[in-house]
C-alpha positions, 0 to 999 in steps of 0.5 A: 851349912855345907861343910864340903863347900866351906873347905873347898871341896865338892866330893866326899872322900870315901864313897867308893870304898863304903859302897864296895864294902857296904855289905861286909860292914853292915854284916859285921856291925849287925852281928856285933857288940860295940863300946865307943870311948870318947863318944861325945866328941865330934869324931866320937859322935860321928863313929857312933852314928856310923855304927848306929845306922848299921843296927848293932847288937849293942852300942854303948857309949862312954864320955865324961861330957854329960851335956854332949852325951845328951845331945848325941842321944837327942841328935840320933833320936831326931834323925835315925830314931831307934834300932833293935839293939841295946843302945846306951850311954854312960857319963863316966871317965875311961880312966876311972874305977867306974869304967872298969866296973862297966866293962865287967858288968856290961861286956864283953864287947866285940869291938872297942873304939877309943876316940878320947883324946886331948887333941889341941896343940895348945894343951902343951902351954903348961906342965899340968895340962901337958901331964893330963895329955899324957894320961889321956892319949897314952896311958888311958889307951893302954889301960882300956886296951888291956881291959878289952883284951882281958874281956876277949875283944876281937879288935881295939881301935884308937884314933891317932893324928896326921901330926904323929908323922914327924911330930913337931908338937907335944900333942902329935908326939904323944900320939906317935908314942901311943902308936909305939905302945900299941905295937907292943900291945898288938902281940896280945890284942889285934889293933888298928888306928887312923891318921887323918887331917883336921876335922872341919868344925869339930868341937873346940877347933878354930872353925867351930870357933867361927860358929861361936864368934858369929853367934856372939857378934864377935870378930873372926881371927885366923892365920892366913899362912897356915894351910891344912887338909880337912875332912868332914865330921862324917868322913872322920867317922867313916875312916875310923869305922873302916879301919876298925872293921876292915884293917889288919892288925897294926894297920894305920889308915889315912886319906889318900891325897888326890884332887878331892883332898887339898890344902886350904887356909883358915883365912880362906875358910873364914871368907867362905863362911861369912859370904855363905851367911851374907856378910863380906869379910872386912880385914882389920889391921889389928885385934883392937881395930877388929874389936872396936869396929864390930858393931859399926861393920856388922850393921853394914853387912861386913864382918871384922876379921883379923888375919895374921901370920902364925908364930905360935908353938907347935905349928907344923909348916906342912901336913903329912900322913906318913913318913918315908920310912913307913911301909905303904899299901896304896892299892887295897882301898880307893880313897884310903892308904894303909900303913903296914906296921911290923910288931917292932918296938923297944920294950926297955925304952917304952918302960923307961918312958912309963917309969919316968912319968910315974916318977914325975907324978909321984913327986907331985910337981914337974916341969915342961922341960922334964916331960919334953926330955922323956919324949926325946928318950923315945923320939930322938928326932922330935922336932919340937918348936918352942916359940914362947907364944901359944894360941891362948894369947890369940883372940 
């Protein structure tokens, strides 16, 4: 199925920049050793593929998902085959002792790409998952960056999100705070990052859920009032690769808005998806109707859909890649904008945040309100939207 057509596009975003810098990218990759953290997720797999096809000296991939890692290897072997370099995967947690041992035994790496993240807005529904979000998105980033620095890495890349620009949910705020910590770490280790839109059909996303619902002959459910920018999985890998290899210290890359990148609703994509598979969407008025009429409708080549107005916590009214206060370079690349950052940070506030999280964990119990209060200490303008409703309460 054509990802571009499903998200309403007929042109890839970064072809011109990839062609312009093709020789430079290939030269860097073929002479370097890479470590990809979180390499079995959708973005991590895309980055791994972009590196692999340019024949790196070494490409080691770390992820806690053993099954996804197996599929990554099978997919690469079935499409691109083999390279001359050392390609290996390791089913370990980047926050654990095993990762430290790997860095000591298999390093040093020239480039470390960290694609691990808790990426779902729904992760803030309870204080326990929310605490893990902090550990993965912020503190594991700091840990792995410092290990890379100690081993002499040339560059550390960590993926951010468009939701870090004027965040309204805890996931976006955690990535904004991660960026703030990275500014301090950049004094000792060159870093770069990328903010980009929703990755179409990425693992666990609503669009990926369409695949599952179709395979299981279940109704489609999607908001009809939420419009988002989408990039394809391959474009996510291309953007990360270019930021990691071409970006200056503290640069944040993002897709330029143009006729190639426009907003589209989840409901519109559902309609395109079903029609591409030969079914006509049938809009039901309730979840119950959609469930009860599933078999009846599907036998008539219609698919039950429940489209609704969004009212869940953390949904942003609009998407943006940068704020009015950030310094932009819109000339360096054709399809990519760059946010240039000074090494500006408040060490006392960063330390207070870290110490606050350590204190909560030491207690062995904490509330969501206590974590939110720590976020406001670093992000006083944090526009958190709490509705009391979460995505897990939806079909």
